[in-house]
C-alpha positions as CSV (number, residue, x, y, z in Angstrom):
1,M,2.7,-31.5,-2.7
2,S,4.4,-29.6,0.2
3,S,6.9,-30.9,2.5
4,I,8.2,-29.0,5.7
5,T,11.8,-29.4,6.8
6,D,11.9,-27.8,9.9
7,Q,10.0,-27.0,12.8
8,N,10.9,-23.3,13.4
9,T,11.7,-19.6,11.4
10,N,14.3,-21.1,9.3
11,V,11.4,-23.5,8.1
12,S,11.3,-24.5,4.3
13,I,8.7,-25.4,2.3
14,T,9.0,-27.1,-0.9
15,N,6.0,-27.0,-3.6
16,R,6.6,-28.8,-6.5
17,G,10.1,-27.2,-7.3
18,I,9.4,-23.9,-5.6
19,E,11.5,-23.2,-2.0
20,V,9.7,-20.9,0.2
21,T,11.4,-19.9,3.5
22,A,11.9,-16.6,5.5
23,A,14.6,-14.0,3.9
24,D,17.9,-14.7,5.3
25,A,20.5,-11.8,5.8
26,D,22.0,-12.4,2.3
27,Q,17.7,-12.2,1.2
28,R,17.3,-9.4,3.1
29,E,19.8,-7.3,1.5
30,R,18.2,-8.0,-1.9
31,W,14.9,-7.6,-0.8
32,N,14.1,-4.1,-2.0
33,G,15.7,-5.2,-5.3
34,F,13.2,-8.0,-5.6
35,V,10.2,-5.5,-4.9
36,D,11.1,-3.1,-7.7
37,R,11.6,-5.5,-9.9
38,S,7.8,-6.9,-9.3
39,A,4.9,-5.6,-11.0
40,Q,3.2,-6.1,-7.6
41,G,6.3,-4.2,-5.5
42,S,5.1,-1.5,-3.7
43,A,6.9,1.1,-1.6
44,F,4.6,-0.7,1.2
45,H,6.8,-3.9,0.8
46,Y,10.1,-2.1,1.2
47,D,12.3,-3.6,3.9
48,E,12.6,-0.2,5.9
49,F,8.7,0.1,5.6
50,L,8.2,-3.4,7.1
51,D,10.4,-3.2,10.2
52,V,8.8,0.3,11.0
53,V,5.2,-1.4,10.8
54,A,6.2,-4.2,12.7
55,D,8.0,-2.0,15.7
56,H,5.0,0.5,15.9
57,L,2.7,-2.6,16.1
58,D,4.9,-4.8,18.2
59,A,4.3,-7.5,15.8
60,T,6.4,-10.1,14.4
61,V,7.1,-9.5,10.2
62,H,8.0,-12.4,8.3
63,R,9.4,-11.7,5.0
64,L,8.7,-14.7,2.9
65,V,10.9,-15.6,-0.2
66,G,10.1,-18.1,-2.9
67,F,13.0,-19.3,-5.1
68,K,13.0,-22.0,-8.3
69,G,16.8,-23.2,-8.0
70,Q,18.4,-19.7,-7.8
71,E,16.0,-17.9,-9.3
72,P,13.9,-15.9,-7.2
73,V,10.1,-16.1,-8.5
74,G,8.3,-14.2,-5.3
75,I,8.4,-12.4,-2.1
76,F,5.1,-12.4,0.7
77,P,5.6,-10.0,3.8
78,V,3.4,-11.3,6.5
79,F,2.9,-9.7,10.2
80,E,2.1,-12.0,13.0
81,L,0.4,-10.5,15.6
82,R,-0.7,-12.5,18.9
83,K,-3.4,-11.3,21.5
84,G,-3.8,-13.8,24.5
85,I,-3.9,-17.4,23.0
86,S,-5.1,-16.2,19.6
87,T,-2.9,-15.5,16.3
88,A,-3.8,-13.6,13.4
89,V,-1.7,-12.8,10.0
90,F,-1.9,-10.0,8.1
91,S,-1.0,-8.4,4.7
92,P,-1.3,-5.5,5.3
93,P,-1.8,-5.0,9.1
94,P,-4.9,-3.1,10.2
95,D,-5.1,0.3,11.9
96,M,-2.0,1.4,10.0
97,G,-3.6,3.3,7.4
98,L,-2.4,0.4,4.7
99,S,-4.8,-1.1,2.1
100,Q,-3.1,-3.1,0.2
101,M,0.2,-5.7,0.2
102,G,0.1,-9.5,0.0
103,P,2.6,-11.5,-2.7
104,A,4.7,-10.4,-5.3
105,M,5.9,-12.1,-7.8
106,L,9.2,-12.1,-9.9
107,N,10.4,-13.4,-13.4
108,V,7.2,-14.2,-14.8
109,D,6.5,-11.8,-17.5
110,K,7.9,-13.7,-19.9
111,L,6.6,-16.7,-19.1
112,K,3.7,-18.3,-20.7
113,R,0.4,-18.3,-19.4
114,R,0.6,-22.1,-18.0
115,K,4.2,-21.6,-16.7
116,A,3.3,-18.5,-15.1
117,E,0.2,-19.8,-13.5
118,K,1.7,-22.7,-11.9
119,R,4.5,-20.8,-10.6
120,R,1.9,-18.1,-9.1
121,R,0.0,-20.9,-7.3
122,R,2.9,-23.0,-5.8
123,F,4.6,-20.1,-4.6
124,I,1.5,-18.5,-3.0
125,G,0.7,-22.3,-1.9
126,G,3.8,-22.8,-0.4
127,A,3.6,-19.5,1.1
128,L,0.4,-20.2,2.8
129,D,1.5,-23.8,3.8
130,W,4.5,-22.0,5.5
131,I,2.2,-19.6,7.5
132,E,0.1,-22.4,8.7
133,D,2.9,-24.8,9.8
134,V,4.8,-22.3,11.4
135,V,2.5,-19.6,13.0
136,D,-0.6,-21.8,13.1
137,P,-3.0,-18.7,13.1
138,S,-6.4,-19.0,13.9
139,Y,-7.5,-16.0,11.1
140,V,-5.3,-14.8,8.1
141,H,-6.5,-11.6,6.1
142,V,-4.8,-10.3,2.9
143,R,-5.2,-7.6,1.2
144,T,-3.7,-7.7,-2.6
145,H,-2.0,-4.8,-4.7
146,Y,-4.1,-4.0,-7.4
147,R,-1.6,-5.4,-10.4
148,H,-2.1,-9.0,-9.0
149,Q,-4.8,-10.1,-10.9
150,D,-4.8,-13.7,-10.3
151,H,-6.4,-14.6,-6.9
152,R,-7.4,-18.3,-7.4
153,P,-4.4,-19.6,-5.4
154,F,-6.1,-17.9,-2.4
155,V,-9.2,-19.5,-3.0
156,W,-7.6,-23.0,-3.6
157,N,-6.4,-22.5,-0.3
158,D,-10.0,-22.3,1.4
159,F,-9.8,-18.5,1.5
160,D,-12.8,-16.2,0.9
161,L,-12.7,-13.2,-1.4
162,S,-14.1,-9.5,-1.3
163,P,-13.3,-7.1,-4.0
164,R,-11.8,-3.4,-3.3
165,Y,-11.4,-0.8,-5.3
166,T,-8.8,2.2,-5.6
167,Y,-8.1,4.8,-8.5
168,V,-4.9,4.9,-10.3
169,L,-3.9,7.5,-12.8
170,D,-1.7,7.0,-16.3
171,L,1.0,9.5,-15.7
172,T,3.0,8.4,-19.0
173,P,0.7,10.9,-21.4
174,G,2.3,13.9,-19.8
175,K,0.6,16.9,-18.1
176,D,-1.1,18.5,-21.1
177,E,-3.0,15.1,-21.8
178,I,-3.6,14.4,-18.3
179,M,-5.2,17.5,-17.8
180,T,-7.5,17.2,-20.8
181,E,-9.3,13.9,-19.0
182,F,-10.0,16.1,-15.7
183,S,-13.5,17.2,-14.9
184,S,-14.5,21.0,-16.1
185,D,-14.4,21.8,-12.5
186,A,-10.8,20.4,-12.0
187,R,-9.1,22.3,-14.5
188,R,-10.6,25.5,-13.8
189,N,-9.3,25.2,-10.3
190,V,-5.9,24.3,-11.5
191,R,-5.6,26.6,-14.5
192,N,-7.5,29.6,-12.8
193,T,-6.8,29.8,-9.2
194,D,-3.9,33.0,-9.0
195,D,-0.8,31.7,-8.4
196,D,-0.3,34.6,-5.7
197,A,-3.4,33.5,-3.4
198,F,-1.7,30.1,-2.4
199,E,1.7,28.6,-1.7
200,I,2.8,24.9,-2.3
201,E,6.0,23.7,-0.7
202,E,7.7,20.3,-0.2
203,R,8.6,20.6,3.5
204,G,10.1,17.4,4.3
205,I,9.7,15.6,8.2
206,D,9.0,19.0,9.8
207,A,5.3,18.9,8.2
208,V,4.3,15.4,9.4
209,A,3.0,16.7,12.7
210,D,0.9,19.3,10.8
211,I,-0.7,16.7,8.4
212,V,-1.5,14.2,10.5
213,D,-3.2,16.6,13.3
214,H,-5.2,18.0,10.4
215,L,-6.4,14.7,9.4
216,R,-7.0,13.5,13.3
217,R,-9.1,16.4,13.7
218,R,-11.0,16.3,10.3
219,H,-11.7,12.4,11.3
220,E,-13.0,13.0,15.1
221,E,-15.4,16.0,13.8
222,Q,-16.9,12.7,11.7
223,G,-17.1,10.3,14.7
224,I,-14.1,8.3,13.3
225,S,-11.0,7.1,14.4
226,Y,-7.9,8.2,13.1
227,P,-5.0,5.4,13.6
228,V,-1.9,6.7,12.0
229,T,0.0,8.7,13.9
230,A,2.9,11.2,13.2
231,D,5.9,9.0,15.4
232,F,4.8,6.3,12.5
233,V,4.8,8.5,9.6
234,S,8.3,10.3,10.9
235,D,9.5,7.0,11.4
236,L,9.1,6.0,8.1
237,Y,10.6,9.3,6.6
238,R,13.5,8.7,8.6
239,N,14.2,4.9,7.9
240,L,13.2,4.9,4.0
241,P,15.5,5.9,1.5
242,D,15.3,9.4,0.6
243,G,12.7,10.6,-1.3
244,T,10.5,7.5,-0.7
245,V,8.0,9.8,1.9
246,R,7.2,13.0,0.9
247,T,5.2,15.9,2.4
248,Y,3.4,18.7,0.6
249,V,1.9,21.7,2.5
250,C,-0.4,24.6,0.9
251,T,-0.5,28.1,3.1
252,V,-2.9,30.1,2.6
253,D,-1.9,33.8,3.6
254,G,0.7,32.5,5.0
255,S,-1.4,29.6,7.7
256,Y,-1.7,25.9,6.7
257,A,-4.7,25.4,5.1
258,S,-3.9,21.6,4.2
259,G,-1.6,19.1,3.3
260,M,-0.5,15.5,1.6
261,I,2.1,12.7,2.7
262,T,3.2,10.7,-0.5
263,L,4.9,7.4,-0.7
264,E,6.7,6.5,-3.9
265,D,8.8,3.4,-5.3
266,E,10.2,2.8,-8.7
267,T,7.2,3.6,-10.6
268,S,4.7,4.7,-8.6
269,V,3.2,7.8,-6.5
270,Y,0.7,6.7,-3.5
271,R,-1.8,9.9,-2.2
272,W,-1.1,8.1,1.2
273,Q,-2.6,10.4,3.6
274,G,-4.1,13.9,3.1
275,G,-6.7,15.9,1.4
276,A,-8.9,16.4,3.7
277,R,-11.1,19.4,4.4
278,P,-8.8,22.4,4.7
279,M,-8.4,24.3,7.7
280,G,-10.0,27.6,8.9
281,D,-12.4,29.6,6.2
282,V,-10.1,29.2,3.0
283,T,-12.6,29.1,0.1
284,L,-9.9,27.9,-2.5
285,P,-9.5,24.6,-3.8
286,V,-6.2,24.0,-2.3
287,N,-6.9,20.1,-2.5
288,D,-7.1,20.4,-6.4
289,L,-3.8,22.2,-6.4
290,V,-1.9,20.0,-3.9
291,D,-3.1,16.8,-6.1
292,W,-2.1,18.8,-9.1
293,R,1.4,19.7,-7.8
294,V,2.0,16.1,-6.5
295,I,1.1,14.8,-10.1
296,S,3.3,17.5,-11.6
297,D,6.1,16.5,-9.9
298,A,5.4,12.6,-10.6
299,I,5.7,13.2,-13.9
300,D,8.7,15.5,-13.6
301,R,10.4,12.6,-11.6
302,G,9.7,10.0,-14.6
303,K,7.0,8.1,-12.4
304,E,4.2,6.3,-14.2
305,R,1.5,5.6,-11.9
306,Y,-0.5,7.9,-9.6
307,D,-2.3,5.3,-7.0
308,L,-5.3,7.6,-5.1
309,I,-5.3,5.1,-2.7
310,G,-9.0,4.0,-2.6
311,A,-12.2,4.1,-4.4
312,N,-14.4,2.2,-1.6
313,T,-16.2,5.4,0.1
314,P,-18.8,7.1,-2.0
315,Q,-18.0,10.5,-0.8
316,L,-14.2,10.1,-1.3
317,C,-15.0,8.6,-4.6
318,E,-16.5,11.7,-6.1
319,Y,-13.6,13.8,-5.3
320,K,-10.8,11.3,-6.9
321,S,-12.6,10.4,-9.9
322,K,-12.1,13.9,-11.2
323,F,-8.5,13.5,-12.2
324,G,-9.4,11.0,-14.9
325,P,-8.2,7.8,-13.2
326,E,-8.8,4.4,-14.1
327,L,-10.8,2.2,-11.5
328,E,-9.0,-0.8,-10.4
329,S,-9.8,-3.9,-8.2
330,Y,-7.9,-5.9,-5.7
331,Q,-9.2,-8.3,-3.1
332,A,-9.1,-9.3,0.8
333,A,-8.7,-12.7,1.1
334,E,-9.5,-14.4,4.6
335,R,-9.6,-17.7,6.2
336,G,-10.5,-18.1,9.8
337,T,-13.1,-19.4,12.6
338,R,-15.9,-17.4,12.6
339,T,-15.1,-15.6,15.8
340,M,-11.7,-14.6,14.3
341,R,-13.4,-13.0,11.2
342,M,-14.9,-10.3,13.6
343,V,-11.2,-9.2,13.0
344,S,-12.1,-8.2,9.7
345,R,-14.1,-5.5,10.9
346,L,-11.1,-3.6,11.4
347,Y,-10.3,-3.2,7.8
348,Q,-13.5,-1.5,7.2
349,R,-12.0,1.4,8.6
350,L,-9.9,1.8,5.5
351,R,-10.7,4.0,2.8
């Protein structure tokens, strides 16, 4: 069972040997190291990323961390949002273009199944107890990373689960073998397009506004709001470690045609924002070319995976699947009153 030892944000919850608390200054210093050591850790978990999101949302971020003695066992960042008398907790928060976050386990890979499951159950259970006791939210919504495969701790804590999907391309075979898994039209587009007909550059922070404006316009044409702002992405670019946020721009005849904003961590590159229908009367397959450039650069930097971020919309799936990725699933876990569950509609905007 869990026991509570304080009544503020310094609360420590102990769940059968696993102590869960909000990260202190020393643990904040070590936080990104925890992210990089976890199979479920991602660029979206990084300390600086959490700060920028909280600032733009006007939310409170709680970096929950669990220990078994001196050994770290897991991290779980959550965002507290208050509106009037209602309080909700999200991981990740809505309306920021984020699809996965949730808990990330540490030091479980070498454990036998029974011990690994106990540790996961106790850490997540303790973290959920901390949220309940400290924040006391009316609604909780968590979207796990696709590499988090055991969602039973949420079920055992009265959460309802809904499956979500993403595509992930394994980069370890190398460029030649990866290309053989592309659809015939994707291979043809990459191999046969005249190199002199386009230019793709990694542009830096100066390209953020062009890419975000392109995406906003394409969403507006479909009557869909686009929540990501250039200010938000630019703040991420400035605050995250160098190379975590990258911008790619494709120009045709010297004019902007399309672009991509990626995020990356120790092992993965995330196709975060971009890939909209090209601007102007461009007939070249510019998005295929941009994706191939991102893939090629990621392989050159020794990355292992390319997460195409989302496989939940048929039209987008048709495009993304032609690169030969694996279909991966994750879960949306929610708990709250019937009225507050209406908040979950916000999440349906994510791809």
